[in-house]
Residue, then its C-alpha position, 0 to 999 in steps of 0.5 A: m499500500e502506497i503511504w504518499s500524500s502525493r507520487p513523489d518526483l525524484s528531480a523535484l527531491h532534488a532541486l529541493s536539496y540543491n546547495t545545502l549540506v544534502d547535495h555538498l555530502g552526495i546523497k542523492i535519492i534513486e528510488v521511490g517506492d510504495d513504502y520507503l525510499k532509499a538515497t545513496m552516499p559517496v563514501d570520500y573526503r566529505t565523508h570521511q572523519p579523519m582515521g580515513l573512514l565514513h563518519g558517523g554524522a555523516s552517517v546520521a544525515l544520512a538518515e535524517t534526510l532519508g526519513s525526513i523526506g520520508a515525513y514530509l511526502c507522508i504530510d499534508d505540506s499545505k497544513h503541517s510541517c515535520v520536524g524532527l524529535e529524536i534521532n538514534a544510530n548504531h555504527l554496525r560496520p566501517v567503510r572506507k570508501g565506495l557508497v553507501t545506501a539508505i532504505a527508509t521506512p516508516i514503524r508508524l504514522g500518527k497524526m501526531v509523530h512519525v517513527w522511522e527506521i533507517r538501514i546504511y549498506d554498503d557494497r557489498d550489500h552489509l549493514v554498517c548503519i541503523s539509524r532510527l529517527t523520531i518525527a513531530v508534525i505540528k500544524k501550521k500557524v495560520d497568519 
């Protein structure tokens, strides 16, 4: 069953990311399923920590980006906004180079709270990070 309030357009999602952290880190949304989003991020100088490994903060930025976009696509944005409440991440395996792929799926899509799970995999399909993002859905103020 499709969860989106309207079918997401990949080119429009990419345009929203222009000149942001998402753009700087090279995050690209590559697939929209009925109930998930998939994105990639390069593991290179932009996303390394000083020891040459994928920075945990870059993994969290990827997870929060994908979960936040997913939540936004599930609401009526003329009436509501989404804001992050909490994110956690378990970094399970190091990555030195290549591309990581994240898949975000909702755990709960409530009227006021969304919870998303984001799993990040390396090029060999090993799970490298698992994250959970909690989003508050708030009413927009009418002027």
